[in-house]
N, C-alpha and C positions, 0 to 999 in steps of 0.2 A: 199901652205900649208906643214909644214914638216913633215917628216916620223913618228914622236912621237905623233904628233897631228892625223895623220890618223888612226895610231893604236888605240887609245884613243878612237876614234869615233866608230870604228869598234867594240870596247869591251863594249861599253855601249849600240850599237844596239844589240849587242848579248844577253846582259843581258835581256833587255826589251823581247826579243824573248823568252827566257826561262822562264820570270816572266809570260807572256802572255799563253805560252802553260800550264803553271801550275794553271794559272786560267780558262783556257778553261776546263782543264779536271776535275778540281773540280766543276765546273757549271756543267758539262754533268755526273757526279758522283751522284750529290745532285738532279738532276732532274731525273735521272733513280730510285734513292731511294725513291723518290715521288710519281713517277708513280707506283711503285712496291707497296709501302703502300697504295696507294688509290684503289688498286684492292683488297686489304685484308679487310674483314670483322672482326668486333670484335667476340668473341665467344658468342654464344646464350645465354641470359638470362635465368636462371633456375627460374620456376615459377611453381605454382599448379593450377591445372584445375579441372573442373567437369562439368558434362553435367547438363545442366539447366534443373530441373525436374517440371512438371505440376503437381499442387495440388489443391485439392478441400477445399477452406477457408469458414467457417462459418462467414456472417457478424456480425460484434460486433460495439457497442458503447461504445466509452472509456469515464471513468470520474475519478475524483478524489473527495474522502469523508472521512469520518471518523467511526470509531465503537462506539457504545453508548450500554450500558445496557439495557436490557428490562426492568427491574425495579434497579433504583441505588437512594441511598439518603446518607445523611450523619445524620445519627442517633443523634438526641440531646433530652435532656429533657425539660419539660414543666412548671416543677414547681421548684422554688428555693430549696435546699437541699443540706446536706453533703453526700458525696459518702461512703458510708458503706461497700461495695462489689463490685469487678469487675469480673464478672463470664466467661470472655472470654479472649482468646488470640489473639494477634494480627495475623492476617492473618487466622483465624479459618474458617471452615465451618459450617455455622448455621443453622438450622430449624426455619420456623415460629413459633413464641411464645417463643423461647427460652430467658432466662433471661441473660440479658447482664450487666446491673447495677442496684444495690440496693441502693437507698438513705434513711436517717436515717428517720424511722417511727415510732419512740417511742412515740411521741406527738400523734400521728392519733392513734395508738393502745389504749393510754390511755383512749383519745375521745370516739373511738369506744365502750369500756367497758360502758363509762358513758352513752353513747347514747342508749346502749342495755339496759341497767337497767332502763332507762326513758321508752323505749320503750314497757318493759314487764309490768310496772306499767300502762302505758296508754293501754294498750290491757287488762289487768285486769279489769280496770275501765270501759273500752268498754262492757266487758262482763256482769258486774254485772249492768250497765245501761241496757243492754237490758233484763236482767231478770227482773228489777224494772218495766221495760214498760210494760213488757207483763203482771204483776200484775196491773198495772195503778197507780203504787204508786210514780212514777215521772213524771215530765212534758216531753213532745217531745224534747223540747229546751236540757235538761240535756242528753238524748240520743243522740243528734246531735253534742253535745260540746266534748262529750267523743268519739266519734267515728273519728272526726276531729283531736282530739290530739292524735289518736292510728296512724292516717295516717300521722303526721306531726312527729311522732317519727319514725316511720318507714322510711320517706324520709331522715331525719337527719342520720341515718344509712348509706342509700345508698350513701348520699354526702361525707360520711367518706370513705365507701370502695371505692368510684371512686378515691378520693384522694390517698388512699392507692395504688391502681392500677397505677395510674401515677408514682409514686415514685418507682416503679419496672417495671424498662424500659427493653421491650422485643423486639426481632426481629420481624418487622412487616412482613417481608417474607423470604424466604430461601434465600441463598446467600452466598458469600466470604466476609468476615469482612476486611478492611484494617488495618491501624496504629491508636492504641486507643491516644486520645488526653488529657485524664484525669489521676486521680490517685486516690488511696485509701486516703481518708482524706479530700481530696478535697472540698471546698464549691463551688458549681457550682451555676450559675444563670440560670434562665429561657432560653432554648436557646443556651445553651452551646452545642458547637461541640463535640461528643464523639468519634464517629467511622464511616468511610465510610463503606456501605454495598452495595454490587453490586451483582445482580443475571445475570449470565455471560453466562449462557447455556438454551435456545441459546443466540446470542446477533445480535444486529441492526447493519447493515452497512447504513450509511445514505449519500445520495450523490445527485447531481443536473445535469440536462440534459437540453440543450437549448431547446427551442421551436420545432424548426425544426426538433430534433431528438426524441421529447417526444410522440409525435403523435401516434407511433406505439408501445408505452409500455402497457403492459397488466398484472393484477397480476398474479402471476404462473410463469414469465418468467425466465430462471435461468439465474445466474450470477457468474462471477468466480473473485476471487479476490485475489490480492497478497500483501504481505506486506515486507517493507523492511528488517523489523526484522527478517524474515525466507525466504532469498532470495531463489530461486527455489520453494518452496513449493506454490500450488495452494489451496485455499478454495473456497468450491462451496457453492451455496445458491439459494435461488428466491425471487423475489420481493413480495413485501408481502402489500404493500400501496403506494398509490399515493395521493401526496397533491392535494386538490379540487382546486385550483387556482396557477397561476403563479405567480411568484415573481416580482411584480410591477418595481424594480430596474434593475434588470439583465434578466427579461424574461425567466426564467429557472423555470424549474418543479422540485420541491423536490421530492425525491423518497426513499423510506425504504424497505430495503431488509433483510430477517433474514437468519442467517446461524447457523448450529449447532456448538458446543464449549465445547465438553464434557472434552477435556483435558486443556481448558481455556488458549490457547496458546493468543487468541486474548483479549485485555483488552479495555476496555472503554477508549476513548480519542486516540487510535492509528490512524495513517495514514493509509488510504485504495487507493488503486489502483484497479478499478472497470471495468470488461467488461461486458457488458449486451448482451447475445446471442440472434442474432435475428433469425428467421427460414430463410432467403435466405441464399442461397450460391454460391459461385463464383468460377469459373475454373482461376486459375492464375499460372503464372510462379515465383519460388523462388528461390532466390539465398542466402548464406550468405552474412551478411553485410559487410565482409571485402573484397569483390567482388566489391564494390562500390567505384569507386574515385570522391571523393567529389571535385567540382568545384565552384567558385562564377558565371561562366556562364553555369553551367548546369552540372548535374552528370553523369558519364557515367560508361563503363565497357570496357574491353577488349576482344574481341571474337577472339578465335583460329582459324586459317586460312591455309591453305596451300600456300607454296609459289611457284609461275609461273616464275618468272625471276631471273636473275643475278647468280653468280656461285652457290648460296646456292639453286637453284630450288628444288622443291620437297622437302624442308624443313617447318618448321611451322614460322608462324609470328603473331603479336597481331595486330588486328584492333581494333581501339577505336569507339566506338559506344555509343551515348547518349541515356539515358533511362530516363523513367517517371516513379517514385517510388510509391508505395503504402503504405499499412500498413507494420507496424513490428511486430513480434512475435518472442520473445526470440532471437535467433542468425541469422533469417531469415527474410528478406524482399520482399515484393510482388512487381514483374515488372510487370507495368501495359502497357508499352509499349518499342518496343527497342530491345528487346529477344524474342524469339521463344522456347518452349519447344525443347529440346533435342540438342539445340547449346553447344558447349563446350565454358565455361566461364572461364577466369583466375582468382583465387579468391586470390592468394597472389604473391607478387612479382612485382608488378604495379608500386611502386615509382621508378624502373630503367628503366621503358618501354617508348617508344614514340610510334606512330601510325608506323606499318610497322617493328617494331624492330624483330630480328631473336630471336627465344625462344624454350626452350629444355624443356619438360614436366618433372616434379619429383614430384610425389605425396607420397612420403614416409611420409611426414608431411603435412595433410591438415587442414584447419580451422574449427572450429565448425559452425554445421548447423542444429541446434534444435530449433524447435519453442517453444518448454517448457525446458530449460537446466535447471538442478541441480547441486549444488556444488557437490565436489568428496565427500565430507565428509557426507553427505548426503543420 
C-alpha cells in the first residue's frame, strides 16, 4: 500500500470518528432535554369552585299547560240587521250590560207603536166587556173573547220588545274586549263575529298530570307558574278543580288552577310551565348546572383535592366523580348521589381538566347559582 493510500484511509477514519462523536453528543443532549421536560409539569389550570351546599327542597310535580279565561266568548249577533252604531273601542274594558253594537230598529219601533195602539184598544174593550158582564147585558163568551184579545195584544208587544233587545248587543259579562270585526253601515247576518270578550282576572291555568302523580292532588294545593314571555317572573295560584275521570287515551288527569291576574299580563292561550307544590320536603345537595360535565357514559363533576405525591405535593388537583342528578331549579341542579355537602366542587374551567390535573382556584368570577333567577332588567 502506498503512502498516499494510507493517508487517505486515516483521513476517512478520522472523519468517521468526528461524525460519530457529534452524533453521540447530540443524542446525549436530546435525551437530557427529554428527561428534564418529563420532570416538569404544566402550570396549574385556573378554575372556580364552591362548597357544595345542602338545602331543603319542597317536592314538586312538573307539567305544561295553557291559560284560559274564566269567561271568554266571541260576541256575535242573533238577528240579521244593519249596524247603525258601534259603542266600544277595540281593547277597552267593559262592564256587564254595556252596549256594544246597535242594529237598525226603525221597523221594530214602528211595529211597537202599532202594537201598543192595538193593545190599548184591546184593553179598553176588555174593561168595557167586564162592565157589561157585571150588568148581565152581554154573554160570557164576549168577555172571554175580549180578555184573550187583550192578552194577545200584550204578548205581541213583548215579542217586538224582545226583537229590539236582541238588536241592541250588550256585553254578557265584564271583561276586556279584543279587536272589532265589523264596521258601521255593514249588514251582518246572524252569528257574525263582532268582537272577542275575555274575563282575565282571575285566569285559569289548565294542565294534565299522569295517573301516578295525580293520586296526591287536592283542591287548594299551591302552584307556581312560569311563562316564556316573562322570564324570571313567578306567578302563584292554587288548584281549584280536578276532572272527574282520567283521560282514556293518555291515562292522565286534567287539572285546573286559578291565578290572580290584576295586571292582565297573562292572556288566554299562553303557554305555561306549572309546578305543583307537594307537602313533602327533601334534603339535597345543590350545585350550579355549570358544574356538571355531561357525557354519554354518565354525568360527572370535578372535586377539589390536595395532592400528596409528585413535585407539586401539597397543591390542588381535580378528581373526576360520577354523580346522579335530580330536579333542576333555575341555575341549580340537585345531586342525589356522588357528592356530599361541604365538598369543594369545580364550577367552571372543566373543559381543560383531566382526572388528576393540577388546578389553581380563582373565584374572581363565579357562575350563577340561583333557584329562581331573574333577568338583570327586571
